[in-house]
N, C-alpha and C positions, 0 to 999 in steps of 0.2 A: 288715263292711267299711264304711268311711265313704265315702259318695258325695257329690260336691259338691252343695250345696244351691243354691237359687235365689239366695240372698244371696251365696254364694261366687262365683257366676258374675257377679252384678252388680258385686261388688267388682273382679273382673278387668276388667270392661268399663270401670269408672271409672278404674282405673289406666292402662289403654290410652289413655283420653281425656286424662288429666292428663299423660301422657308427651309428648303432641303439642301441649299448650296451656299458657297461663299459668295462674296461680292462679284458681280459680273460686269464686264465691259460691254459697250454697245454691240460689238461684233459677237460676243458670247450670248447676249440676249437675243440677237437676230437669229442665231443658229438654234438656240433652245426653243424659241417661239415658232420656228419653221417659216420665218419671213424670208423674202428674197433679198439677197445682198445688193441687187441692182437698185433697190429703192432706199439707199442708205440715208438720203436726206429726209424722206418721208418717215422712215423708221426713227430717226433721231428726233424729229418733231413730236412724234407720239410719246416717246420716252421723256422728252423735256416737258410735255404737258403734264404727265404724271408726276414729274419732279416738282414742277411749280405748284401742283395741288397737294404736295406733301405725302403722296401715296408711296413714293420711293425717295431715297436720298443718295447723295454722292459721298463717298468716303475720301480720305486724304489722297488716295491713289487714283482718284477720278473714276472709280468704279461704282456701280449702282447696287443698293441693297435696301432692305426694308428698314424703316425708322427704328422699329423695336430691336432689330439685330445690331444697330449701331448705338443703342442706349437711349434712343428717343421714343417718345410716345405721342401719337396724334389723338386729339380729343376736342371736346367742346368746352369752352370756358364759361363758367357762371360766376359773376361778380356778386358777392354777398355784402350789400350795403357799403361797398367801397372799403371794407375793413379787411377782408380776406376773400379767397375764392376757391373754386374747385375746377378741375378739368376732368370731365367724365368721358370714359371710353365705353364700349359696349359692355364691358365686364367689371370695370373698377373706377374708383374716384380718387383723385390726387389733390391734396391740400396745397394751395398756393398762397404764400404769405404776401401781404400788401406790397412789399419791396420787390417782389419777383413778377409783377404783372407785365412789365415791359410796356408796350403800347396797346396791349390787348384790351378789348371792351367786351362787355357781357354779350354772349352769343357767338363770339368769334371762334373759328376753328383754328387750333394752335398746335404747335409742337412743343413738348416740354422735355426737359432733362430731369430725370428722377434724382433727387439730392439726398434721400435717406438711404442708408445701407439696408440691404435685404434683411427682413426679419425684425427691424427696429420700429415697432409701433406703427402709428399712422403713416401712410405714404405721402411724401412731400415732394414738390417739384418746383422748377422755375420755367417760365415761358421763354423760349429761345427764338421763336419765330411765329408770326401770325400768317397762317396759310390762306384763310378766307375771311374777309370782313363781313359780318352780319349786316352792317350798314356803314355808310360813309359820313353820317351826320352826327354831330355832338351838340348837346344843349348846354348853354353856359351864360354867364353874366358878362356883358360887354364893358370893358374899361377903355374909354376913348381918350387918345392922346391927340396932339395936333396933326401929326403926319402919319400916324399908324395907331393900331389898337391891339388889345389882347382880349381873348375870351377865356374867362376862368370857368372850366367845366363844372357843372353841378353833379354830374355823374363821375364815377371814379376814373379819372384819366390823369396820369401823373404830372402832366405838364400843361401850362397855358398855351393857347393857340394864337400865333401871330396873325394879325389881320392887316394887310396893306390898305392904305387910305382909299384906293379906288374900289375896295370891296366892302365898304361900310354898309352900303345899301340903305342909307338914311336911318340907321339904328342910332339911338340916343345912348349917352353914357348911363350905365346902370341897367339897361334893358336886358331882359331875358331873351336870348336869340338862338336861332338854329344856324349852325355852321356846317358848311360842306367842306370837309377836310381834303385838301389837295396834295398835301405832303405830310406824312406821319412822323417826321422828325428823325434825327440821327443823334449820334453822340455830340456832334458839333453844332447842329442847328435845331431850333425849335420847330414844332409842327406848324404848318401854315394852312390857312383856309379862307373862305369867303362867307360872309353872312348872307343867308338866303331868305331868312324871315325873322322879323322882330315880333316877339310875343307880347312884350310889355313889362309891367311891374313884376319883378321876380317874387314878391311876397304877396301877390294876389293869388288866392288859392285856386280860382278858376283858371288862371294862367298856368299855375303849377300842374294842374291836372291835364291841361292841354299839352304842356311840355312833356309830361309823363307819357301821354299817348304817342306823341311824335318820337320821343326817345326810344320807345320800344317798337317802333315801326308799325303801329296800329293805326286804324282810321275809323272815324265815325261815318264817313261817306263811302258810297259804292261807286265804281266807275260807271260812266253813262251807258256803256253797252250792256253791263250787267243789269242796271235798272230797266233798260229798254226790254231786255229779255224777260224780266220779272213781270212787266206790265202786259206782255203779250200772252201770258198764261191765262186760259179761259177760267173765269170764276164760277161758271155753272158746270154741273156734273151731268153728263149725258145719261140717258136711260140705258143705253147699251153698256156703259161702264157699271152702272148699278146692278144690272142683270148678271154681270160676270163675278159679282161679289156676294158674300153672305150678308143678308139684310138684317141688321140688328136695330133698326130704327124703332121697333115696337118696344124695346127694353128701356127702362128708366136709367140709362147710363148717365153718370155725372162726372164732371171734373172737380177736383179739389186742389186749390192753389192758394198762394198768398194773395192778400187783398189787392196789391198793385200789379200782379202778374198780367201780362198781355199775350205772351206766347204759350198758349195752353196746348201742350202736346200729348197729354195722357188722360184717359178717362177710364172709369172703373164701374163694374157691375158685379154684385154678389147675390146669389140665391141659395137658400138652404133647401136641399132636396128631402124627399120623404124618408129616404134611407139614412138620413143624418149626415150625408156627404154635402160638400159645398161646391157650387159652380162659381168660379172666379173668372171674369173676363177683363183683361187689361187691353184696352184699345188705344193704339198709338197712331198719331198723325202719320199718314202715308206720304211722307215727303218724297220718297223715291219715285212715286207715280208722277210727280210734277218736275222733279229735278233730274234731268237725263245725264248719264255718265258722259263726261267730256264737254258738257255745255259750259257757257260762260259763268252761269250761276254755280255750277258744280266746281269749276276750277277756283272761283273766288272763295267758296265755302271751304274747299280743301286747304287753300292757302291760309285762311283764318283759323281753321281747325276747331273753333268753338266760339260761342258768344262770350263776351267779357262784361261782367257786371260791376261797373265802377260805382263809387259812392253816390254819384249824382247823374249818371247816364249809363246807357247800355250800348255796347258796340256789338251789334248782332251779327250772327254768322250769315244770315240771309236778310235781304231787304224787308222792310215792314209789310210790303205787299204779300210776302210769303209768311213771315214769322208771326205777324199779328192778324193776317187776313186769310188767304186761301187755305193755309195749313192749320191755323189755330182752331181748336175744337170749340168754337163759340156756341153758346146755347141756342137751341131751336133751329139749327142750320144743318142741312145734310152735309156730312163730311166723310171723306175717304180715309180709312184707317187700316192698319195692319194689326191684327189681333192675336193674342195668346189666350187660349181658353184652357183652364185647368180644372180637372175634377179632383177635389181634395178630400181625403177621408177625415174622420173625426179626430185622428191623431196628427193631422197637418201634413200628411204625405201626399204627393201628387200621384194619383192613380193613372191619370191619362192627361196627355198634353196635345192640343191641336193648335196649329198656326195657320192663319188664313187671311186673305184680303177681305175687308168688310166695309160696310157703310153704316154710319151711326147718326143719330140726332140727339145730342145731349139734352137731358131734361132740365138741368139747372147748372149754372156756373157757381159752384159752391166754393166757399173760402174756408181755410183752416179755422178761422175765428168762429164762423157760424156752425160748422160741424162740431167743434168743441162745445158750443153752447147747446146744441141738440143733445150731445152726450151728457151734458150737465143738466138736462131737462129744463132749459129755459123755455117758459110757456109761449112767449111771443114768437121766437124763432122756430120752435117745434110746430106751432100752428101754421106758420108761413110755409114750411116745407113738409107738411103732414103726409104728402104722397110718397116721400122717400125716407121718412123717419124710421120705419121698421127696418129698411135695408141698411141704414146707417148703423143700427145696433147689431145687425147680422155681420156687417163688415167688422165691427169692433170685436165681436165674438171670434170670427175667423182670424183676425189679426193677432189676437192674444194666443191662439193655438199655434200659428206660424212662429210667433215670437218665442214661445216656449221651446219649439224645436231648435231654433237658432241658438237659444241660450244653452240648451242641453248639449249641443255639439261644440260649444265653446266660442261662439261669435262674440267679438269684443264690442261692447256698446260704449263708444266714446261720446258721452253726453256732455261735451265741453261747453261751457257758457260762451255765448256769442253776443257781441255788442252790435246793435244796429244804430247807425247815425241817422237821425231824423232831421231832414232839412226843411226850411221854409221856402216860400216862393222865390226868394232871392238867393237860394242855395247856401244860406247860412244855417249853422247847426241850431236847431230848436232845443234838442235834448238828446241824450244817449239812452238807449233802451236795451235792456237785456232780453234777448230772444228766448222765449220759453218754448220747449217742444212738448206739445200736448198730444192727446190720443189721436187726433186727426192726422197730425204730421207722422206719427208712428204707423198709422194704418197705411198711408200711401207708401212710406218707406218699406214696410213689410211686403206689400203687394208688388212693388217695383222690383225688389230684390228677388222675389220668387219668380217673377216673369223673366228677369235677366238670367237667373240660374237655369230655368227651363230651356230657354233658347240656346244658351251656351252648351248645355248637355246634349241637346238634339244635334247641333252642328258638329260637336266632337265625335259622337258615335256614327254620324254619317261620313266622317273622315273627309270633310270638305275644308279646304284652306279657309281660315276664319280669323277674326279679331277677338282676342280675349282681354279682359280686364285683369291684369296680373298684379298680385301682391305677394311677393316672395317672402319666405321665412327670413327673419332677421339674422344678420351676421353674428356668429358666436362672440366676436370681440366686442360688438356693441351691446350684446346682452350682458356680457361680463361687466362692462362699464356701468350699465343700468343697474345691475345687481349691487355694485359697490355703492351707488347713490341710494337705492331703495333700502339698503341695510341700515341706513341712518334713521329710517322710519320703522325699523323692525321687520321688514319684509326680506324674503330670501328666495332666489331662483336656484333650484338644485341642479338644473341641467342647462348648459349653454349651447350644446350642440343640437339637441332635439326638443326645443321648447314648443309647448302647445299653447295656443291662444287662450285656452280656458284658464291657465295659470294667471295670465294678465287680468282676465275678467274677475277672478276671485280677489285679486289685490285691489282692483278698482272698486269693487263693492265694499270691501273693508275700509278703504280710504274714505268713502262717502260717509260711512257710519262715524268715522273719526273726525270728519270735517276738514280733511286735507286732500280731498279728491281732485281739486283743480291742479295742484302742483304735481300730484302723482300721475294724473291723466297725461299731462303735458310731457313728463319725463318718459313715460312709456311710449307715447306717440313719437317723440323725437328719436327713440331707439329703433323704431321700425323703418323698413325701407319704404320709399315712396311708391305708391301704386302707379302703374303705367299700362300702356297698351302694347300687346305683343301677339305674335302668331303662334306661339307655343303655349299650350294650356298648362300653366304652372300652378293653377289654383289661386285662391284668394285667402291669404293667411288671416287677415283681420276679420273676415266674415266666416272663417273656418269652412270655406266652401271649396269643393273640388272642381266646380265648373262655374265660371262667372264671365259675363260680358256686359256691354252697355247696348241696350235695345230701346230704351224707353224715352229718349229725348233727342230725336233726330232733327228738331228745329234748332237746337243749340249746341249739338255735339256731332262732329263729322263721323266719329266712330260708330254712332248709332245708325247713321245713314248707310254706312258701309255694311253693317250687319243686316239692315233691311234688304239691301241688294243681294247679299249672299243668301239670306233666307228665302228670298223670292226665287232664286235659282233652285234651291232645295225643294220648294213645294211644287215645282214643275218638273222634277226629275233630278238627274245628277248633272254636274257641270260637263260641258263638252270638253274635249281635249284642249281647245283653244282657251275656253274660259278658265279651266284649271291652271293652265300655264300662265295666263295673265295674272291670276290671283297669287300664285306662288311667287312671281317676280315683283309684283306691285306692293303686296301687303307689308313686307318687312320695312320697306322704305316709308310708307305712309304712316305706319304705327309709330315709328321713331319720330316722325314729324309732328303728329298730333299729340304725342307725349310731351314734346317740347313746347308746343303752343299752349297746352294745358298748364304747364309749369309757369310759363310767362304770364298767363292770365291770372293765376293765383297771386303771383308777385305784384302785378299791377293793381289788382283789386285790393290787396292788403295795403299797398302804399297809398292808394287814393283815400282809403279810410283813415290812415295815419295822418295824412295832410289835414283832413277836416277835424280830426280829434285834437291835433296840435293847435289849429286855429281856435277851436272851441275853448281850449285851456288858456289861451292868451289873457282872457279877462278873469281867470280863476287864480291869478298870482296872489299868494297870501291865504288862499282858502285851504281848509283842512279836510283830509280824506282818511278813511280807514283803508289800510293796505296790508298785503301779505308779501313776505320775502320769497321771491321765486328764482333767484340766481345770484351769482357773484362773478367778478373777475378781480384782477389785482388791485384795481382802484375803485370799483363800484359795487354797490349792492342794488340789485334790481327788484322792483316792486310791481305788484299789480293791484290796482284799487278795486273796491267792491263793484265799481262800474266797469271793471275789466280794462282800465286804461293802464298801459305799460309806462313805467317811469323808472328813474334811478337816483340814487344818492351817491355823489362823488365824495368818498371819505377823505380825499386829500384836502377838502375845504374845511374839515373839522379841526377842532382845537387839539385833540389827541391824535396819536398816530395809530394806524390800523395795518394789519397784515392779513392777507388771505392765506389760510391754511388749506392747500389743495387736497392733501391727503384726507383730512376730516371734513372737507367742504364747509368751512365756517369762516366768517370774518371775525377777527379778534382785535379788540382794543388793547394795544400793548401797554397803555398807561394804567388801565383799571382791570385788565384781564376779562372784561366782559366779552361774551361770545354772542354772535348773531347767527342763527341757524335758518335753513330752509323751512318755510312754513310759519315762521314767527310772524305775529300780527302786531302792527304798529300804527300809531297816528302819524301822518306825514303832512307837510305843508308844501304847496307848489311854489318854487322860487324862480323857475325859468321855463318858458315854452318857446322853443326855437324852430321857426319854420324853415330856416336854411338847413339845419342839421336834422330836422324832423325828430326832435327828442324833447322829453319833458323831464326837467330836473327837480328833485324834491329834497327836503331835509326832514328827518324825524322831528316832530314837534318839540320834543324834549331838548333838542340841540339847536333849535332855531336861534336862540339868543346869542349863540357864538358863531353863527354863520356869517362869513365875510365875502364869499364868492371867489376868494383867492385860492389858488391851488398850490399845495406844497409838492415839491418833486421827490423828497425823501427825508429820512431822519438823519440829522447830523449831530 
């Protein structure tokens, strides 16, 4: 755990001084900070370090001040598909047009100048300085000349990178390569670099996913010292350890996971008591028992933040010896767990909550598929698992009671369709499959949410520094924009300031009945803030929950491992003064970090799926699909097929001229006055699948005869 150093505290002190004063010279800072003037050189070095990190800036008179006092803002840059970006601070986000990226790359810490006047809609800015590079490598395609070369970046970076001949590193013309940037460029000179790795054919999707992993600074492999530490952990459990725990091995506890899951970190048991109450035990792999704070395994897991589930591989948070072995709740094996035991009344309210260390032996490794078959009374599967069939139906009964409570309080059920890319043994796409959420998936979701809420509420009332899963109320401006869009479907939000999630849920239900749920779900989802980790309990808007955290997946999420450690302190008393201070200093930093790694994982996972879908559609050119209009911009109509493949029609390739009416959010054919609306269903033909741009172009079937592929710039 990183504890604030003396310099960190001094920086905080200086920032507080500068907030209340004008710009200060070095001598004035020395006096205000109580430093000795005798150490002027050392004092200057400290201040210059803060200057280089962008914590403070110099004005034209060579005095120091906070960036925000001089009209600049420090934040983290997020590049959105190379088309635009955002710079996020702790409190706000600023839109960055493509032309204002400068040399910034995704993840860089930057200074921006706000370019929109106060009170004028969305806040926009331009990047004026890169303070901290997230990484020094860029992925691109090598263009080899006789005495020099260039790398054309595949990620958004505005300029080609010059490569001197002695830094080709045997790369071939057209190869996808990794470049170490040695000079980031200036107004007069191009950026320069050296090739450190050649990946190969840029249109081989396996290479593309490898490049994606490298680009984002991720890794499939663990350092040797981390692997060595994992292999030293004893695989057997001592009798002394078992005696220290509550023994649940006599209970028919089961895991319920996907067919191909290997990291089984949660198990459940339900019993209906004679008084009509239910006993629910959620037993979670006790990763904190094996992974000691500050160990090599711990530091690597903290750095990764979470496991990343790509379309064709997993980048785990822990080595397989931990994730698939020691900590995985494999059937018929003694396993150490951290359990939440809830006594739930017939109305779904938790009457009593106990948390304790335990040992279990799961009776079966159940899959969602087989549990759904038991619920559907499949005779073969029911017979095979006859010893737990009654418990499965008790689980279903309890799950429906819990679900009703969530529904009544206004929890939003985003049952968005999800596509699963099924690969063959050669990692080629066999087919696309729509993921259905059955009762078994809902059972586990309901039980995990209830366990997470119970742990969060317990830690909150104990007033122990903790990690919360925060989902804040949406911004009124975004709700107003959503209202304008929803109004086109006949829906209206009456309050923008004090919106309740129940209102969204009622709209979602109505949209399902009208068959427009997919587009309405997505619009509502896009209007909400992104969930994150934080130290302040701000509640979870989407779940309509006052207390929420992540406790149930410590094999794949570092947040859950932290909660296990904090809860372990709580069940043994109250934190010592030292423990309390450590948590207070450490948790804000680590929650910000794991929120970022989660966002990175989501982006990489989505892009890996897109790579394979675009590859799959390469041999579907000319094929017809049914699709729904899901969006517009000035030149394009965006569709989603029934298989949930995203694609677009570039209207500038059509014979007629089209205009996007932003106020009414429609695309209009200016020659015929025909209008295209959100939610319209059409037959489309695939005309292009582009691995370089990761996009799929289509044309409505009725206009295919006039498609030329040529784009018009405007109407003359």
